[in-house]
C-alpha distance (Angstrom), angle and dihedral (degrees) to the residues before:
residue distance angle dihedral
M1 . . .
K2 3.79 . .
F3 3.80 121.7 .
R4 3.82 113.1 -92.0
G5 3.79 104.2 166.9
F6 3.79 118.5 -172.0
E7 3.79 137.0 -79.3
F8 3.79 121.5 -139.5
E9 3.81 91.7 -137.8
D10 3.82 90.7 62.2
Q11 3.78 95.5 56.7
P12 3.84 116.1 100.8
W13 3.83 89.9 -147.1
F14 3.82 93.3 54.8
P15 3.85 111.3 115.7
V16 3.79 112.8 -101.3
I17 3.81 93.0 -139.4
I18 3.81 90.6 58.6
R19 3.82 95.6 42.4
D20 3.81 93.2 49.2
S21 3.80 92.4 48.9
M22 3.79 90.9 50.2
T23 3.81 92.7 50.7
D24 3.84 91.1 43.8
Y25 3.81 86.7 57.8
L26 3.80 91.9 50.8
R27 3.80 90.8 49.4
F28 3.81 88.5 52.1
L29 3.82 91.0 53.1
F30 3.80 93.2 46.6
R31 3.81 92.5 48.6
V32 3.80 101.0 41.9
F33 3.80 97.2 41.4
K34 3.83 95.8 32.2
L35 3.79 90.0 -136.3
Y36 3.81 93.0 173.0
K37 3.79 99.5 42.5
S38 3.81 91.8 106.6
V39 3.82 92.1 64.6
L40 3.79 94.0 60.4
P41 3.84 95.5 94.5
V42 3.81 89.4 52.8
L43 3.81 91.7 49.0
K44 3.81 93.8 45.4
D45 3.81 91.1 52.5
A46 3.81 90.2 51.3
L47 3.81 92.7 49.2
T48 3.80 90.3 47.6
N49 3.81 92.3 50.5
T50 3.80 91.5 49.6
K51 3.82 93.7 41.5
T52 3.79 94.4 -133.0
N53 3.78 138.4 129.7
Q54 3.80 95.7 -173.1
I55 3.82 118.8 95.2
L56 3.78 125.8 -169.9
D57 3.79 107.2 -161.1
L58 3.81 113.8 -157.1
C59 3.81 127.6 -161.9
S60 3.81 87.1 19.6
G61 3.80 99.3 159.5
S62 3.80 101.7 -173.1
G63 3.79 92.3 -15.5
G64 3.79 102.0 -70.7
P65 3.83 111.1 -152.3
V66 3.81 95.9 -24.4
E67 3.81 93.9 108.7
M68 3.82 90.5 60.5
I69 3.81 90.7 40.2
Y70 3.80 91.6 51.0
V71 3.81 95.1 49.7
N72 3.79 92.5 48.2
L73 3.81 95.2 46.3
R74 3.78 91.7 46.3
N75 3.82 91.5 52.6
T76 3.80 99.8 38.9
F77 3.82 108.6 21.8
D78 3.82 116.2 23.9
K79 3.80 126.6 -11.3
D80 3.81 88.7 -152.1
I81 3.81 94.9 57.7
K82 3.80 114.4 141.4
I83 3.79 127.8 -165.1
V84 3.80 125.3 -165.6
V85 3.81 115.0 -164.0
S86 3.80 123.0 -154.1
D87 3.78 141.2 167.2
M88 3.78 143.7 175.7
Y89 3.82 84.7 -111.8
P90 3.83 104.2 31.5
S91 3.79 119.3 -154.1
E92 3.80 100.0 -140.0
L93 3.81 97.3 -178.1
T94 3.79 91.5 52.5
Y95 3.80 93.3 45.2
Q96 3.79 89.3 54.3
F97 3.80 90.4 47.9
L98 3.83 92.0 51.6
S99 3.80 92.4 46.2
E100 3.80 92.4 52.6
K101 3.79 92.6 44.6
T102 3.82 92.7 52.3
Q103 3.83 97.2 36.7
G104 3.78 89.7 -116.2
G105 3.80 96.4 -45.1
I106 3.80 86.8 120.1
S107 3.78 116.2 39.5
G108 3.78 132.2 172.5
I109 3.78 138.4 -137.6
K110 3.79 107.3 -129.5
T111 3.79 95.7 -159.7
S112 3.79 124.7 75.4
V113 3.82 115.1 -84.7
D114 3.79 120.5 -163.4
A115 3.82 109.2 -151.0
A116 3.82 89.3 -146.4
N117 3.81 93.4 51.8
V118 3.80 109.3 33.9
H119 3.80 113.4 173.7
T120 3.79 111.8 -108.3
D121 3.81 91.1 -124.1
I122 3.80 91.0 65.4
K123 3.79 106.9 87.3
G124 3.79 135.4 -174.3
F125 3.78 144.7 86.8
R126 3.79 103.6 -63.3
T127 3.78 124.3 -126.5
I128 3.79 133.1 -179.9
F129 3.81 119.5 -168.3
S130 3.81 119.1 -169.8
G131 3.78 90.4 -19.6
F132 3.78 110.7 91.1
H133 3.80 94.7 80.1
H134 3.81 87.8 66.4
F135 3.80 88.7 73.8
E136 3.78 123.8 77.7
K137 3.81 112.7 -137.0
T138 3.80 98.1 -89.8
K139 3.81 92.9 51.6
A140 3.81 90.8 40.2
K141 3.80 88.5 56.3
D142 3.82 89.4 50.3
V143 3.82 90.8 52.9
I144 3.79 91.2 54.9
K145 3.80 94.0 40.9
N146 3.80 90.4 53.6
A147 3.81 90.8 54.6
V148 3.80 91.4 47.1
E149 3.82 93.0 49.9
A150 3.81 89.1 50.8
G151 3.81 90.9 49.8
A152 3.80 88.9 -123.1
G153 3.78 124.1 145.4
I154 3.78 115.2 -125.6
A155 3.80 136.2 -161.8
I156 3.79 122.0 -168.9
F157 3.81 121.9 -165.8
D158 3.80 123.6 -179.0
G159 3.79 119.8 175.8
G160 3.77 129.0 -156.6
N161 3.78 141.7 86.9
K162 3.78 110.4 -108.1
S163 3.79 95.5 -134.6
L164 3.78 144.0 107.2
G165 3.80 88.1 -109.3
M166 3.80 91.3 60.3
I167 3.79 90.9 49.7
L168 3.81 90.3 51.8
I169 3.81 90.1 50.3
I170 3.80 89.7 52.9
I171 3.81 91.9 50.0
I172 3.82 91.9 49.5
V173 3.80 104.0 34.2
H174 3.81 104.0 40.4
P175 3.82 97.3 60.8
V176 3.81 92.0 45.3
M177 3.79 93.2 48.4
L178 3.79 92.9 46.2
L179 3.79 93.4 49.9
L180 3.81 94.1 46.7
C181 3.80 102.2 35.6
T182 3.81 106.4 34.8
P183 3.87 92.1 99.2
F184 3.81 88.5 61.0
F185 3.79 97.8 53.3
M186 3.77 115.4 110.2
P187 2.97 141.4 -116.3
F188 3.81 96.0 41.5
R189 3.80 116.6 -112.3
L190 3.81 120.7 177.4
S191 3.81 89.5 -157.8
R192 3.81 89.1 62.7
Y193 3.80 91.0 65.5
I194 3.78 93.6 45.8
F195 3.80 94.6 50.4
T196 3.79 94.9 41.0
Y197 3.80 103.9 43.8
L198 3.81 107.0 18.3
I199 3.79 101.3 31.4
P200 3.84 106.6 15.0
I201 3.79 97.9 -149.2
I202 3.81 93.3 129.8
P203 3.84 95.0 56.0
F204 3.80 91.9 46.4
C205 3.81 95.1 48.4
T206 3.81 92.5 42.9
I207 3.80 91.9 53.7
W208 3.81 92.1 45.8
D209 3.80 93.9 48.9
G210 3.80 91.1 44.9
I211 3.80 92.2 55.1
I212 3.81 93.2 46.5
S213 3.81 89.7 48.1
I214 3.80 90.7 57.7
I215 3.80 91.4 48.9
R216 3.81 91.0 50.5
L217 3.83 98.8 48.2
Y218 3.80 117.5 129.7
S219 3.80 120.8 -137.3
P220 3.84 119.8 -129.3
D221 3.81 89.5 -104.8
E222 3.81 91.4 52.0
L223 3.80 90.8 48.8
L224 3.79 91.3 51.0
Q225 3.79 92.3 48.1
I226 3.81 91.8 51.2
A227 3.81 89.8 50.2
R228 3.78 93.9 49.4
N229 3.79 90.7 49.4
A230 3.80 89.2 53.3
T231 3.82 98.5 49.4
N232 3.77 140.4 55.8
G233 3.79 99.1 -136.6
N234 3.81 99.2 -85.7
F235 3.80 91.6 107.8
I236 3.79 127.2 75.6
W237 3.81 110.5 -133.0
T238 3.79 132.1 -168.9
S239 3.77 129.2 172.5
G240 3.76 134.6 -178.7
K241 3.75 146.6 125.4
V242 3.79 135.4 -94.7
K243 3.80 130.6 -176.3
N244 3.78 128.2 -133.8
K245 3.80 125.5 -140.1
F246 3.80 90.7 -85.8
G247 3.79 92.5 56.7
M248 3.80 93.4 -108.2
S249 3.78 113.6 146.3
I250 3.80 120.6 -128.0
A251 3.79 116.6 -162.0
Y252 3.80 115.3 -153.4
L253 3.77 141.4 -170.9
V254 3.79 122.4 -168.3
G255 3.79 126.5 -174.7
Y256 3.80 137.0 168.1
P257 3.81 137.5 160.5
G258 3.79 115.8 -74.7
K259 3.76 119.3 -118.1
């Protein structure tokens, strides 16, 4: 069994004010640098094949790249696109901020949502951005199986180059970005300043989780194998890898019911 370690964000005892600030930072990176823009053609094809304009984003944290995804889809795919964000540990303040900013185009579920046990009343094409590596293979299989049993299409995107170079970039870039850009993160949280500048818990935990995330990444072949082990052949699955403008690889898995 390969080493997986642990991520602070996954721990139920981890302070909410630290977790939310960490995920706010990630949302800032995804939005400003458009790290997931290169997956849009893959996502648009999946939405076209499933004939839907409703997305249920799982493991959203503080929203991840969905703000950028929403704006692009609204302008180039369907002006009536709707995205619902959700998480095991929902960030209510951020969900409200995103809803107000998009006039309700992005909304959030305030209660905890387990990606492996989504309530049947919650509909939409499911997406997971930078979240699937949090699951070991058994739980990862359960996440996919739950989507299949609900008849819901699903697209999983996980970015990062599984290399020592990527780990070094995380160690160097994250502290610099946090120190320089924290005043620009929204919504405003006083605790973010305290635990970034005075007591640097947020930089430490962000670097740690970033390194563990790289170690945990699944390859496209691994994603496809997990999906096939979770289904009986009634789903159409594709997996692959795209690169963003920074050369970072993004592994993806897309599945939806066959016709």
